C-alpha positions as CSV (number, residue, x, y, z in Angstrom):
1,M,0.0,-0.1,-0.1
2,A,3.0,2.2,0.5
3,T,3.3,2.7,-3.2
4,L,-0.2,4.2,-3.3
5,V,0.5,7.0,-0.8
6,R,1.2,10.4,-2.2
7,A,4.1,12.1,-0.4
8,R,7.0,14.5,-1.3
9,W,9.5,11.6,-0.7
10,R,9.3,8.0,0.4
11,V,11.3,5.2,2.0
12,L,9.9,1.9,0.8
13,F,10.7,-1.5,2.3
14,S,10.1,-4.4,0.0
15,A,7.6,-2.3,-1.8
16,I,5.4,-3.9,-4.5
17,T,2.5,-2.4,-6.6
18,P,-0.5,-4.3,-5.6
19,P,-2.9,-5.6,-8.4
20,P,-4.5,-4.3,-10.5
21,A,-2.2,-1.4,-10.5
22,S,0.9,-2.5,-12.8
23,R,2.3,1.0,-13.3
24,V,3.7,3.8,-11.0
25,D,1.9,7.0,-11.5
26,P,4.3,9.1,-13.5
27,A,3.7,12.0,-11.1
28,E,4.9,9.9,-8.2
29,A,7.9,8.6,-10.2
30,A,9.4,12.1,-10.2
31,R,9.4,12.2,-6.3
32,P,12.5,10.9,-4.3
33,S,12.2,7.5,-3.1
34,L,14.6,4.9,-1.4
35,H,13.9,1.4,-2.0
36,V,15.1,-1.0,0.5
37,F,14.7,-4.8,-0.3
38,D,16.7,-8.1,-0.2
39,P,17.3,-9.1,-3.9
40,K,16.9,-12.7,-2.8
41,E,13.5,-12.4,-1.0
42,E,10.4,-14.0,-2.6
43,H,9.0,-10.8,-4.2
44,A,12.2,-9.1,-5.2
45,A,11.2,-9.1,-8.8
46,L,8.3,-7.1,-8.0
47,C,10.3,-4.7,-5.7
48,T,12.6,-4.4,-8.8
49,E,9.6,-3.4,-10.8
50,V,8.6,-0.7,-8.5
51,L,12.1,0.7,-8.4
52,A,12.2,0.6,-12.2
53,G,9.0,2.6,-12.3
54,C,10.1,5.2,-9.9
55,S,13.4,5.5,-11.6
56,L,12.1,6.9,-14.7
57,E,12.9,10.4,-13.6
58,G,16.1,9.4,-11.9
59,A,14.7,10.2,-8.4
60,A,14.8,6.8,-7.1
61,E,17.6,5.1,-5.2
62,A,18.0,1.5,-3.8
63,E,19.6,0.0,-0.8
64,K,19.9,-3.9,-1.1
65,H,20.4,-5.9,2.1
66,A,20.5,-9.5,3.0
67,A,17.8,-9.7,5.8
68,G,15.2,-11.4,3.7
69,H,11.6,-9.8,3.9
70,A,12.3,-8.0,7.1
71,V,13.1,-4.5,8.1
72,P,17.1,-4.7,8.2
73,R,18.9,-3.9,11.2
74,D,22.6,-3.9,10.1
75,A,24.5,-0.6,10.6
76,A,25.0,0.1,6.9
77,T,21.5,-0.1,5.8
78,V,20.2,1.9,8.8
79,E,22.8,4.6,8.1
80,R,21.5,4.7,4.5
81,V,17.9,5.2,5.4
82,V,18.8,7.8,8.0
83,S,21.1,9.7,5.5
84,F,18.2,9.6,3.0
85,I,15.5,10.8,5.4
86,R,18.0,13.6,6.6
87,S,18.7,14.8,3.1
88,Q,14.9,15.0,2.2
89,L,14.3,16.9,5.5
90,R,17.2,19.4,4.7
91,D,16.0,19.9,1.2
92,A,12.5,20.6,2.5
93,R,13.6,23.7,4.3
């Protein structure tokens, strides 16, 4: 459902576009987003599809981890998420 929320920026964990929506809204694709997922998790192909749709305007970034279909807790991924959020908050001022 997170892919359906309208926001100035987003951090998406293992985000997939639920049926029947098969495309990301072009207006949403231009908004900064960080996609966090494990490329070996069950739905990785769908996560990659959402990332590709959001990358059309070059505003999407990816952080891949090895924690499966779970929110990762490793220091590198946490720092990447925190850094992205700080950047978005700084740019919003």
